[in-house]
Backbone as a chain_set.jsonl record, in Angstrom:
{"seq": "MGGLERALRKAVEGEVRFDSGSLGLYAQDASNFRQVPIGVVVPRTLEDVVAVHKVCHRFGAPVLNRGGCTSLSGETVNEAVVIGRSARHPVRAAREDRRVLGRRTGGGRPGRPGVPGGRRDRAADDPGAAARR", "coords": {"N": [[-8.012, -22.828, -5.012], [-5.235, -21.243, -5.561], [-1.472, -21.575, -5.219], [0.171, -19.485, -4.614], [-1.945, -17.826, -3.873], [-2.73, -19.142, -1.61], [-0.246, -19.203, -0.195], [0.175, -16.529, 0.276], [-2.115, -16.061, 1.92], [-1.487, -17.042, 4.169], [0.904, -15.896, 4.817], [0.284, -13.035, 5.162], [-1.01, -10.698, 7.356], [-2.87, -8.901, 6.574], [-5.713, -8.38, 4.396], [-6.179, -10.561, 1.783], [-6.905, -10.817, -1.288], [-8.725, -12.588, -4.076], [-10.458, -12.575, -5.406], [-13.138, -12.25, -8.311], [-14.6, -9.781, -8.092], [-12.868, -7.938, -6.549], [-10.534, -7.899, -8.152], [-11.521, -6.985, -10.505], [-12.016, -4.266, -9.459], [-9.567, -3.252, -9.096], [-8.262, -3.451, -11.644], [-8.375, -1.052, -12.865], [-7.638, 2.485, -13.098], [-7.718, 6.246, -12.682], [-6.929, 6.45, -15.28], [-7.26, 5.574, -18.926], [-6.429, 2.918, -18.958], [-6.735, -0.59, -18.617], [-6.07, -3.248, -16.711], [-6.15, -6.431, -15.59], [-5.155, -7.557, -12.212], [-3.279, -10.009, -10.858], [-3.609, -10.522, -8.308], [-4.905, -9.136, -4.911], [-3.572, -7.637, -2.429], [-4.087, -6.149, 0.947], [-2.411, -4.715, 3.02], [-2.255, -4.713, 6.546], [0.002, -3.705, 7.93], [3.592, -3.188, 8.172], [5.206, -5.32, 8.26], [3.818, -7.151, 6.815], [3.68, -6.16, 4.12], [6.311, -6.37, 3.531], [6.152, -9.249, 3.56], [4.549, -10.159, 1.556], [6.202, -9.256, -0.442], [8.25, -10.894, -0.116], [6.954, -13.465, -0.424], [5.936, -13.2, -3.333], [8.464, -13.223, -4.747], [9.39, -15.586, -4.262], [7.705, -17.088, -5.753], [7.829, -16.118, -8.037], [6.21, -13.966, -9.079], [5.209, -10.885, -10.074], [5.037, -7.386, -8.453], [3.208, -4.934, -7.768], [2.984, -1.821, -6.064], [0.291, 0.176, -5.07], [-1.106, 3.306, -4.847], [-2.808, 5.997, -3.943], [-4.627, 5.677, -6.116], [-5.034, 7.333, -8.31], [-3.778, 7.532, -10.688], [-3.166, 8.978, -13.768], [-2.166, 8.071, -16.194], [-2.023, 5.268, -16.436], [0.15, 4.074, -14.423], [-0.559, 2.497, -12.057], [-1.964, 0.177, -12.62], [-1.736, -3.245, -13.52], [-0.474, -6.641, -14.599], [-0.087, -8.242, -11.909], [0.693, -9.006, -8.52], [-1.09, -6.973, -6.523], [-0.429, -4.384, -4.249], [-2.638, -2.938, -2.269], [-2.476, 0.233, -1.232], [-3.895, 2.964, 0.665], [-5.167, 6.1, 1.686], [-7.449, 5.25, 2.916], [-6.482, 2.725, 3.927], [-4.328, 2.827, 5.937], [-1.098, 1.602, 6.214], [0.34, 0.577, 9.534], [3.088, 1.116, 11.337], [4.941, -0.586, 13.663], [5.609, 0.479, 17.095], [8.275, 0.802, 17.646], [9.687, 0.815, 15.075], [9.068, 3.503, 14.021], [10.769, 5.382, 14.338], [12.412, 5.283, 12.118], [11.349, 5.811, 9.984], [11.342, 8.066, 8.775], [10.915, 11.457, 8.072], [10.31, 13.615, 10.851], [6.919, 14.986, 11.5], [5.131, 18.072, 11.872], [4.129, 18.377, 15.397], [5.506, 16.163, 16.563], [4.976, 13.561, 15.264], [5.929, 10.676, 13.37], [6.52, 10.438, 9.65], [4.759, 8.432, 7.595], [4.165, 5.495, 5.428], [1.698, 5.819, 3.042], [0.795, 8.224, 3.451], [0.627, 11.302, 1.837], [3.643, 12.747, 0.574], [3.673, 15.854, 0.233], [1.601, 16.679, 1.806], [2.436, 15.834, 4.106], [4.853, 17.044, 4.273], [4.076, 19.908, 4.313], [2.78, 20.234, 6.955], [4.789, 19.41, 8.461], [6.121, 22.063, 8.04], [4.641, 23.871, 8.879], [4.258, 25.376, 11.952], [1.833, 25.649, 13.811], [0.104, 23.531, 12.988], [-0.04, 21.0, 14.322], [-1.635, 22.223, 16.798], [-3.981, 22.811, 15.587], [-5.164, 20.569, 15.109]], "CA": [[-6.976, -21.82, -4.209], [-3.613, -21.599, -5.941], [-0.371, -22.064, -4.538], [0.094, -18.214, -4.489], [-2.748, -17.131, -3.011], [-2.402, -19.762, -0.104], [1.183, -18.524, 0.422], [-0.176, -14.93, 0.737], [-2.986, -15.712, 2.797], [-0.399, -17.596, 5.291], [2.077, -15.1, 5.453], [-0.186, -11.996, 5.467], [-2.445, -10.447, 8.368], [-4.227, -8.055, 6.15], [-6.879, -8.961, 3.306], [-5.968, -11.246, 0.58], [-8.343, -10.874, -2.395], [-8.294, -13.104, -5.499], [-11.996, -12.742, -5.905], [-13.359, -11.518, -9.555], [-14.953, -8.291, -7.862], [-11.675, -7.157, -6.024], [-9.733, -8.043, -9.36], [-12.161, -5.939, -11.256], [-11.773, -3.234, -8.785], [-8.298, -2.927, -9.261], [-8.133, -3.469, -12.637], [-8.402, 0.375, -13.505], [-7.206, 3.65, -12.02], [-8.237, 7.203, -13.278], [-6.773, 6.734, -16.817], [-8.24, 4.721, -19.493], [-5.847, 1.792, -19.255], [-7.257, -1.554, -17.67], [-5.191, -4.49, -16.596], [-6.294, -7.449, -14.25], [-3.969, -8.134, -11.314], [-3.111, -11.486, -10.453], [-4.239, -10.604, -6.76], [-4.745, -7.939, -4.176], [-3.089, -7.673, -0.832], [-4.508, -4.839, 1.491], [-1.551, -4.874, 4.129], [-2.31, -3.948, 7.696], [1.392, -3.784, 8.731], [4.827, -3.07, 7.215], [5.603, -6.681, 7.958], [2.873, -7.407, 5.56], [4.225, -5.483, 2.849], [7.775, -7.229, 3.258], [5.808, -10.632, 3.41], [4.285, -9.996, -0.097], [7.425, -9.128, -1.68], [8.767, -12.342, -0.159], [6.221, -14.688, -1.234], [5.671, -13.112, -4.77], [9.683, -13.473, -5.423], [9.46, -17.215, -4.378], [6.684, -17.698, -6.831], [8.096, -15.293, -9.417], [5.262, -13.086, -9.322], [5.423, -9.334, -10.236], [4.616, -6.935, -7.293], [2.8, -3.546, -8.019], [2.626, -1.035, -4.997], [-0.684, 1.242, -5.435], [-1.502, 4.21, -3.593], [-4.402, 6.44, -3.871], [-5.445, 4.848, -7.041], [-5.413, 8.377, -8.921], [-2.751, 7.54, -11.85], [-3.8, 9.323, -15.048], [-1.544, 7.38, -17.248], [-1.676, 3.693, -16.412], [0.909, 3.304, -13.82], [-1.286, 1.89, -10.957], [-2.502, -1.136, -13.171], [-0.609, -4.09, -14.231], [-0.681, -7.872, -14.325], [0.856, -8.355, -10.821], [0.198, -8.894, -7.062], [-1.185, -5.611, -6.315], [-0.367, -4.039, -2.806], [-3.524, -1.953, -2.106], [-2.298, 1.047, 0.245], [-4.251, 4.516, 0.457], [-5.558, 6.872, 2.875], [-8.291, 4.43, 3.847], [-5.973, 1.566, 4.414], [-3.096, 3.207, 6.118], [-0.068, 0.685, 7.027], [0.884, 1.263, 10.537], [4.263, 0.683, 11.67], [5.212, -1.035, 14.973], [6.207, 1.65, 17.483], [9.855, 0.656, 17.512], [9.769, 1.183, 13.762], [8.572, 4.704, 13.75], [11.841, 6.25, 14.242], [12.904, 5.11, 11.059], [10.275, 5.891, 8.663], [11.491, 9.26, 7.725], [10.974, 12.956, 8.762], [9.156, 13.878, 11.434], [6.009, 16.025, 11.194], [4.571, 18.994, 13.463], [3.571, 17.534, 16.591], [6.275, 15.011, 16.51], [4.757, 12.297, 14.639], [6.736, 10.144, 12.354], [5.831, 10.057, 8.574], [4.358, 6.928, 7.54], [3.39, 4.974, 4.349], [0.371, 6.26, 2.623], [0.616, 9.851, 3.87], [1.488, 11.911, 0.883], [4.729, 13.66, 1.158], [3.502, 17.013, 0.127], [0.899, 16.975, 2.81], [3.498, 15.968, 5.474], [6.056, 18.569, 4.205], [3.73, 21.072, 4.833], [2.378, 19.77, 8.365], [6.292, 19.806, 9.235], [6.599, 23.431, 7.798], [3.33, 24.731, 9.691], [4.093, 24.844, 13.318], [0.713, 25.711, 14.069], [-0.563, 22.671, 12.329], [-0.164, 20.24, 15.208], [-2.281, 22.748, 17.656], [-5.216, 22.833, 14.954], [-5.838, 19.042, 14.901]], "C": [[-5.487, -22.171, -4.911], [-2.557, -21.466, -4.986], [0.025, -20.746, -3.882], [-0.522, -17.677, -3.464], [-2.806, -17.697, -1.47], [-1.402, -19.296, 0.831], [0.956, -17.238, 1.001], [-1.048, -15.118, 2.022], [-2.235, -16.335, 4.572], [0.515, -16.631, 5.835], [1.364, -13.381, 5.882], [-1.35, -11.639, 6.561], [-3.585, -9.811, 7.895], [-5.122, -8.987, 5.08], [-5.875, -9.205, 2.243], [-7.072, -11.183, -0.457], [-7.842, -11.449, -3.717], [-9.512, -13.543, -6.326], [-12.213, -11.582, -7.23], [-14.014, -10.125, -9.184], [-13.719, -7.616, -7.412], [-11.071, -6.874, -7.382], [-10.182, -6.785, -10.276], [-12.25, -4.542, -10.933], [-10.399, -2.57, -9.298], [-7.611, -3.115, -10.528], [-7.708, -1.915, -13.432], [-7.757, 1.312, -12.338], [-8.191, 4.742, -12.723], [-7.884, 7.537, -14.731], [-7.853, 5.462, -17.627], [-7.65, 3.284, -19.589], [-6.477, 0.923, -18.203], [-6.369, -2.826, -18.028], [-5.421, -5.39, -15.537], [-5.287, -7.858, -13.915], [-4.3, -9.626, -11.071], [-3.79, -11.721, -9.095], [-3.816, -9.608, -6.173], [-4.492, -8.41, -2.87], [-3.352, -6.192, -0.082], [-3.669, -4.9, 2.862], [-2.193, -4.018, 5.165], [-0.9, -3.33, 8.172], [2.553, -3.449, 7.506], [5.319, -4.254, 7.138], [4.826, -7.451, 6.908], [3.247, -7.199, 4.247], [5.508, -6.271, 2.752], [7.191, -8.754, 2.835], [5.273, -10.8, 1.763], [5.074, -10.182, -0.819], [8.119, -10.535, -1.554], [8.191, -13.293, -0.544], [6.142, -14.211, -2.647], [7.212, -13.516, -5.321], [9.773, -15.103, -5.229], [8.718, -17.718, -5.394], [7.016, -17.036, -8.07], [7.061, -14.457, -10.083], [5.494, -11.74, -9.037], [4.662, -8.593, -9.052], [4.411, -5.544, -7.746], [2.262, -2.754, -6.98], [1.85, -0.001, -5.398], [-0.786, 1.954, -4.371], [-2.996, 4.803, -3.908], [-5.272, 6.285, -5.28], [-5.849, 6.292, -8.075], [-4.493, 8.475, -10.321], [-3.555, 8.178, -13.076], [-3.479, 8.757, -16.455], [-1.311, 5.817, -16.898], [-0.768, 2.994, -15.215], [0.487, 2.684, -12.437], [-1.802, 0.588, -11.546], [-1.356, -1.967, -13.976], [-0.937, -5.505, -13.938], [0.362, -8.287, -13.246], [0.038, -8.569, -9.776], [0.071, -7.231, -6.767], [-1.084, -5.248, -4.854], [-1.124, -2.704, -2.815], [-3.383, -1.172, -0.966], [-2.883, 2.325, -0.184], [-4.609, 5.174, 1.948], [-6.425, 6.074, 3.696], [-7.936, 3.329, 4.456], [-4.749, 1.907, 4.796], [-2.291, 2.067, 6.601], [0.471, 1.331, 8.336], [2.169, 0.697, 11.019], [4.45, 0.331, 13.16], [5.907, 0.107, 15.569], [7.726, 1.678, 17.497], [10.211, 0.89, 15.954], [9.763, 2.488, 13.35], [9.767, 5.52, 13.768], [12.507, 6.177, 13.188], [12.416, 5.247, 9.818], [10.314, 7.207, 8.164], [11.371, 10.371, 8.683], [9.834, 12.976, 9.645], [8.061, 15.311, 11.218], [5.679, 16.875, 12.576], [3.716, 18.05, 14.382], [4.085, 16.451, 17.104], [5.918, 13.831, 16.236], [5.362, 11.866, 13.385], [5.96, 10.215, 11.051], [5.564, 8.905, 8.45], [3.683, 6.526, 6.171], [2.159, 5.199, 4.205], [-0.172, 7.749, 3.205], [1.381, 10.398, 2.486], [2.618, 12.81, 1.478], [4.5, 15.022, 1.175], [2.614, 17.668, 1.387], [1.755, 16.799, 4.296], [4.364, 16.847, 5.503], [5.517, 19.723, 4.88], [3.186, 21.266, 5.853], [3.91, 20.295, 9.047], [6.782, 21.387, 8.973], [5.897, 24.493, 8.429], [3.657, 24.433, 11.203], [3.092, 25.082, 14.385], [0.06, 24.479, 13.674], [-0.866, 21.771, 13.36], [-1.447, 20.728, 16.2], [-3.69, 22.776, 16.524], [-5.733, 21.252, 14.761], [-6.783, 18.668, 15.807]], "O": [[-4.827, -23.198, -4.755], [-2.897, -21.212, -3.831], [0.228, -20.769, -2.668], [-0.033, -17.187, -2.446], [-2.894, -17.027, -0.441], [-1.47, -19.059, 2.037], [1.459, -16.88, 2.066], [-0.808, -14.48, 3.047], [-2.532, -16.015, 5.723], [0.849, -16.531, 7.015], [1.869, -12.668, 6.749], [-2.43, -12.229, 6.595], [-4.746, -9.88, 8.299], [-5.098, -10.218, 5.087], [-4.998, -8.432, 1.855], [-8.183, -11.626, -0.167], [-6.877, -11.026, -4.353], [-9.683, -14.304, -7.278], [-11.715, -10.456, -7.273], [-13.938, -9.278, -10.074], [-13.514, -6.555, -8.002], [-11.067, -5.711, -7.787], [-9.465, -5.864, -10.667], [-12.491, -3.68, -11.779], [-10.32, -1.463, -9.832], [-6.39, -2.952, -10.546], [-6.908, -1.768, -14.356], [-7.474, 1.052, -11.168], [-9.245, 4.387, -13.25], [-8.305, 8.519, -15.342], [-8.767, 4.768, -17.181], [-8.282, 2.453, -20.24], [-6.766, 1.379, -17.097], [-6.051, -3.285, -19.125], [-4.854, -5.123, -14.477], [-4.461, -8.407, -14.644], [-5.388, -10.2, -11.109], [-4.375, -12.751, -8.762], [-2.762, -9.043, -6.462], [-5.043, -9.354, -2.304], [-2.826, -5.18, -0.546], [-4.338, -5.156, 3.862], [-2.62, -2.889, 4.925], [-0.958, -2.327, 8.883], [2.387, -3.465, 6.286], [5.916, -4.535, 6.099], [5.346, -8.341, 6.236], [3.117, -8.04, 3.357], [5.669, -6.864, 1.686], [7.703, -9.375, 1.903], [5.749, -11.619, 0.976], [5.033, -10.99, -1.747], [8.488, -11.214, -2.512], [8.868, -14.16, -1.096], [6.365, -15.188, -3.362], [7.215, -14.155, -6.372], [10.256, -15.782, -6.135], [9.056, -18.772, -5.932], [6.485, -17.402, -9.119], [6.986, -14.248, -11.293], [5.92, -11.375, -7.941], [3.648, -9.157, -8.642], [5.411, -4.929, -8.119], [1.045, -2.864, -6.834], [2.413, 0.863, -6.069], [-0.641, 1.565, -3.212], [-4.04, 4.169, -4.066], [-6.409, 6.731, -5.434], [-6.967, 6.288, -8.59], [-4.548, 9.515, -10.978], [-4.692, 7.743, -13.257], [-4.135, 8.855, -17.491], [-0.235, 5.309, -17.213], [-0.804, 1.788, -14.972], [1.425, 2.375, -11.703], [-2.113, -0.2, -10.653], [-0.462, -1.583, -14.73], [-1.711, -5.669, -12.995], [1.501, -8.629, -13.564], [-1.177, -8.404, -9.881], [1.011, -6.438, -6.8], [-1.798, -5.961, -4.149], [-0.639, -1.634, -3.183], [-3.877, -1.49, 0.116], [-2.513, 2.831, -1.243], [-4.316, 4.726, 3.056], [-6.332, 6.072, 4.924], [-8.629, 2.811, 5.332], [-3.851, 1.398, 4.123], [-2.836, 1.455, 7.52], [0.984, 2.45, 8.309], [2.131, -0.533, 11.045], [3.99, 1.186, 13.918], [6.703, 0.752, 14.887], [8.292, 2.758, 17.329], [11.384, 1.238, 15.82], [10.407, 2.758, 12.337], [9.68, 6.519, 13.054], [13.38, 7.041, 13.104], [12.942, 4.879, 8.767], [9.54, 7.586, 7.286], [11.658, 10.281, 9.877], [8.709, 12.539, 9.403], [8.435, 16.423, 10.844], [5.839, 16.596, 13.764], [2.862, 17.217, 14.079], [3.489, 15.754, 17.925], [6.44, 12.913, 16.868], [5.332, 12.6, 12.397], [4.742, 10.072, 11.167], [6.128, 8.133, 9.226], [2.706, 7.172, 5.793], [1.386, 4.864, 5.102], [-1.325, 8.167, 3.314], [2.492, 10.008, 2.129], [2.573, 13.434, 2.539], [5.062, 15.613, 2.098], [2.793, 18.788, 1.865], [1.67, 17.509, 5.299], [4.71, 17.441, 6.524], [6.094, 20.405, 5.726], [2.909, 22.447, 6.059], [4.119, 21.214, 9.839], [7.706, 21.874, 9.624], [6.273, 25.659, 8.559], [3.354, 23.336, 11.673], [3.294, 24.839, 15.575], [-0.961, 24.437, 14.361], [-2.081, 21.603, 13.469], [-2.283, 19.867, 16.471], [-4.678, 22.732, 17.257], [-6.799, 21.008, 14.195], [-7.32, 17.564, 15.719]]}, "num_chains": 1, "name": "protein.A"}
């Protein structure tokens, strides 16, 4: 295990993946581009995201923040430590941090990382959205 991987495992509560299978999965998106990442982190909290950036900065490793893996022109692949965030792995904010995460949606829920802005905005503009959930 290398120093970067060891430091990430120590600093991050979420998953830290440096195995060949995970690297292969994150080496592609919906485009024809392929680039094997240095490693993959699936954060559980906003603190994990901050920790990834701090550790990678210390090691001089680039960071790539990846969302839904639907890029059609290769934006979500690179030789970097990939922060894998998607609807399947939403990052939850601590209760005290929710007030600063952005615009409130229908039903009084704050926006959060991993929620597509368009969906959030439509919910905020539709007063009946919260009642239909």
